[in-house]
N, C-alpha and C positions, 0 to 999 in steps of 0.2 A: 442698364449699366451706363454708368458714367466712368468718368476720368481716362487717361492714356493706359495703356499697358507698358509693362516693363520689360524690355526685352532680355532675353534668358533667367527670367524669373516665373514662379507662378502665376502672378501676376497678369501671363502674356496670353491670350487666351487661347492662341494656336501652342502652347509649350510642349506638348506631348504629340506635336504630329510633325515635326522637323525632322529631316533624315539626320541619320545619328553621323555624317561628318560634317556638319553647321556648331557641334557641341565646342569645339576647340576654336572656329574662328571669333578672332576677338581685332577691336580698331591696331595697325599697325602704331609703332611707337613713332614715325616719321608722319603719319596722319595726323597724329595725336598734337604733335609740334606745331602743325601750319597756321593754327588759328592765335598761337602767341609769336610766331616768326613773319608774318605776314604784315605785323603792325610796322609801320613807316619807324617807330624808332626803336626797333628791334634791328640788332645786324645779325642777318640769320646766313649762319657756315654751316646750314642744316641741309639745303633741299640741294637737289641736284638739276636746277633748271636752267637750260640754256640760257645763254645774252643774246636775246633775238633782237635787240638794238643793233647788234653787227649785221642785221640784214636789212637789204637793199629794200625797203617794204615797197617803196612805186615800183621795181621791177615786179615781183612779185602781184601786185597790184594787177598791173596792168596783162599780167601772162591769163590770171586766172578773170580778168574782166574780158581779155579774146577768148578764153574758150569758154566761158559761156554764151558770148555772142554769136560764135560761131558755132558751137556743139553742143549747148545747152540743150538740148533734147535729148542727147546722147550722155552727155556726164551726168544729169540729174536721174537718170533711167538706172532699174539695176543692173548688173554686171554680171561675171562670168563667178562662178564661184571660187574658183582657184586663185583670180585677179585678171588683171587686164593682161591681154597678151602685151601692148609696145611696153606697157611699164615693166612688165615683167623681160624683156630685152636689154633696157637698159639697165636694170639691177644686176642683169648678170657684167652689164660694163663698168657699174659702181664697185663689184666685187672680184673684177679681174685686176682690180688696183690693189687688191690683198692676194694675188696669185691663184684664186680661184678660177677653175676653170667650168663654166656650167651652162646648158643649155637653156633654153625662157622654160623650159616644160618642166625644168626641175625644179622652179621658183613657186612657191603658195604664197601670197598677197593675205596678209593680215591686219587686224587691226593695232597696230602697234607689235612690238615683240612680246608684248607681254601674252597677248593673244595665242601667242605663236609657241610660246613656253608653257599656258597653258592647254594648245592642245595637245602640245607631245606627252604631256603630263597623260591627260584624259584617254590616249592610247594606248599608253603602255605600263600604267601602273594600278594595279589593285591592291587594296586597303593590306597594310602592311608590307608590302615592299619596300626595297631598299634604294633610296639618290644618296649617291656619293656629290658632296659639296664641300667644296672650299673650307676652310674656318679662318675667316669670317667668310660670310656668304649673303650675296644679293637678296634684299629686305623681301622683296617683291616676288623674287622664285620662291623664299620659304610658304610664305605667305600661300600658294597654288598647292605646292607640296601640301601643307597641311592639309588644304580644302580637298585632297582629294586622299588625306587619309595613309600617306606615305612616313615611312621611317629615313631621318636624314641622317647621313654617318657625316660627320666633318673628319675633314682629314687637312691635317696640319701646311702650312705655308711659310716662307720663308723669303727673302728679300728677291726670289726668282720665282713667285707663283708656286704651284702646288707641289708639293715635294715627292718626288717617284717615288723612294722608299717605304715614305708613308702609306701612299696608295697601295703598295701590294700589302704592305701587312695588313690595313685595313679589309681589304678585300680577303685574302687569305684567312684570315680571323674574322670575318663574317660568314665566309663557305664553309669553313670549318661549324660553326653555331647553325648550319643548316639556313641561313638567309638568305631569301632570292633579291639579288641586286639584277636590277633593271639599268640603270645609266650615271652615269658619270657628268655631272653639270658642272658649268665651267667659265670661268671668265678670264681668257688667259690675258687679255692686252688690257692695259692701264683699270685694272680692275676694281668692278665695285665690292667693298667700299675702300680693299687696302690699297688700291692706287699700282700698283707690282704689276711687270710684265713676265710671261715666262718664256725665255728665249727658247731658238728654234730647235736647239738642240735635246732641251726638256720636254718640248712639246713633242718631239719623235719617240722621247722615252715614255712618255705619258702615254699616247698612242700606242705602242707598242705594250704593255704590259696589257690596255685595254682591248685590244686585239685578242692578245694570248690567250685573254680570261673569260674573252666574248661577250664585255662590255659596251654598250652603247655609247658616245659621246657628245654629249648637248653642247655646241659651243656657243656660247652670249656674246654677241662680239657690237654693241652700240657705241663704243670708241674707238674702235681700231684705227680710222682715217684720221683720229686727233694728236696724233704724234708732232711735240714742238717742235722736233729737228725737219721733218718733213718726210723721215723715213717710216716707209710702213712694215709693220712684222707682219710674213705670210701667216695666212690663217691655218690653224688645225686640220680646215675640209679642205684645203690646197696639198694638202700630203696624205689624205685616206677618205676618198669620195663616199666606200662604202660603210664605213664606220663612225661615219661623223652627222648629225644632224647641224648644219648653221642656224644661227637665228641676228637676222641684222633690222638695221633702222634705221628711219631717214630722220626719227625724234632730236639726236645730238646733231647732224651734220644739215639739217634743215631746219625744222621745227616740229614740235612735240604733237600742237593742235590738229595737222594733217591725223593722226593717229594712222597712220601707216608702216606697217612693217613686211616682215618677209622673212618664210622659213625656205630651206634648200636642204631636199633631205635624199635620202636612195630610193630608188622607183617606188620598192612596195611600201614604203614609209610617206611616202608623200601622197601616194593614192587617198590613204587612210587619214591624213592630213586633210585631205580635202572633202572628204565626206564629214569630218567631224566639223569641218569649220565650216558646212554647208549648212550642216545639222542646227549649228547656234547660232550664226548670225546670216542666213544665204548666202549673201558676197559682202565683199570689201568696199568701203564709201566708193563709188563709181567717179564721184567727183572729186576727191581726194588724190585718188589716184592718175586722173587727168591732167591736174595742177600740178602732180611731181613731174608727168608726167612730160608735161609743154615746156615746165622750169627745165628742165634735164634736157631736152632738145636744143631750148633757145639761149641757154644763160648759160653762163660761165662756171657752171658748179666748183671744179677743183678749186678755182681762184678764190671763193667763197670757201669751201675749207681749211683752205691758208688763211682767211681772214680769220676765219675762227681759231685756227691754231694760235696765230698770233696773240688775241685777245686773253686766248688762257694759260698760254706760255704768261703772258705778264702779270695775270694775276696769282697763277703759281708761284713766281717768282716772290712777290710780295709776301704769298702766306708760309712761305719757308720762309724767308728773311725776319719775319714776323715772329712766328714760331721761334727761332733762333736767338732772336734778342728777349722776348718776351716768357719763355716757357723754355727754358734751359735742363729743366730739371725732367722735361720729358722726353720719348723718345718718338721719330714720325720716320715715315715712309716718304722716299721722294719720288716723285711719278716724274714720268716722263712725256706726259701725255695724258687726254681726258681731265677727271672731273675732280680727283679725292684725293686726300694725303690720311692715314690711319695713323694715330696717335696713341700714345701709350702712354698712361700718367704716375704716379710714382705709388708704389706699393702701399694701400689700406684706403687708398682714393677709390669709390665708389662712384661714376660717373652716370650712372640712373640716378643714383639719391643727388647727385649738384648740379641733377638739371633744373629743378626748378628755381635752384636760389642762382642759376646762370640766366634762367630768365626772368629772373626780376633784376638782375645785372643789364639787362637787356642785349643779351647774344646769347643765342639758340646755337646748339649743335646737334649731331644724333649721336647716343649712345649706344657703347659697342654693341648692349646686349638685343638690339633691333637685329641682328644679323646673325643671331645664330637659333637654331630650332630649340636648344638644350638651358638655355638661361645664361650661359656663359658670358665674357666677354665685358666687364664690370669695370677693366681696367684700361678701356680703350674707349674711342671717340673718333666716330667720322667728321671731318672739315672739308664742306666742299668750298671750292675757290671760284665756281664755275660763274658766278652771277654778280656777287657784291663789286664794287669799283676797288681799285688796290687801296685807296685811301681807307673806305670801308671794311676791308680786310683787315688791314693794320689796325683799325680802332675795334675791330671785333674781337684779334685776338686779346690786346691789350686787356679789353676788359674782363676775357676768360681766365687773362694769369690773375688778375683781382682775385677772383670768385674762386681760381684752384690754391692761391697761395693761404686763403683762409682756411681754406680744406687741410691742406697738409698741417696748419698751426694748431686747428681741432686735433688732428692725429694725430699729433704731437704731443699734445697734452693730458687728453683721451683714449687714446688706443684706435684701433683702426675699424670699430664699430662706432665711433665720436658722429662718425656723417649720416650715421641712419641705414637700413637696408634698402636694398634696390626697390623700386618700383615702379609701378607701370602709372603713368601721367596722361591724365584723361581731358584732352581739349579739342573734343569731338570738329572734324573739319572734313575740306575734302584730301584725298592722299595727295603727295609728292613724292618723288621715288631719290 
């Protein structure tokens, strides 16, 4: 038999052997964009890649070299399935900045917070179980939830994040339908993709609803330290230790290449997370953990986070000023930290259908449809300001405005379907966030 098999078709030799949960899996829209967005002539407002030029690479290199020279036999060996105790201790110090009081034994180190999210979903979700998630929600989370055959129920947001009354209404309706709700997944601080932050009083209200309804809260907080003004909002975990599983990461405050994140969970949940992690990967990277621990011990990590804040604040200002100048016909959120703003385009425009024309014009974004489990979001797009220079951001928005103006003209002449139906864009390449 010659030739290559075609995945997902009966030309695939193993078509009938895959587990049922694989049938709905497909490449995410952000992954599909990467081949185009990574070309140097394209201004990418798509990917949430940290600006690593802000890192003191010579210091990172020295810390790593010293570690290997002095503790190489330990760093390159297998490690503890829960994570190295020294790093877990440092993680509790990092979380204290967000008012979380935790013991190192409460922490489970993972291969990025994405693995932590996968583990939480694995130990709680049976096929058909309901996960409550913000509308919109993080594309990587939606992929995990789909892989475990969960039903995602989106709950509306406003400029202050998740709307408590909408949450209560969704819970009441789902319970009346006999559905089983397992947890609420939320990014309360500098939300991905919406860029908004939930105030403390609303966090308390959401936690009260979930406590009353016996629903776990999974708090994903990779951006919480990146407030432009340096003020840090207390994490939801700091307000309810038994009702919240907290997910953290060094990907945004240090570097994503270390692939080191963590979960903090109630004791019984933590034990199951450790067992699930050991079954999946045996142990997280010992070298990455010890490198980060050495960095946190010897370097001014708070000062480095402050440098990142300044970098992203300047870029966010460039983004918002450019949107005001070039896209006055749109609406957008005004982030106070993090990486993203969420843009709403005029009625009749489909950002998914517009995307190929935008990439032809050498600008990339992520269509809003990527951030919903049910296909909505075609009037929205996520714009990322974390990586391009302010000058590139301005040029990218200018190019995007030219594309959008043409789409608006088409709609005015031929109606809302003139720009074509939404469709997936396929440019196979590595994932971006």
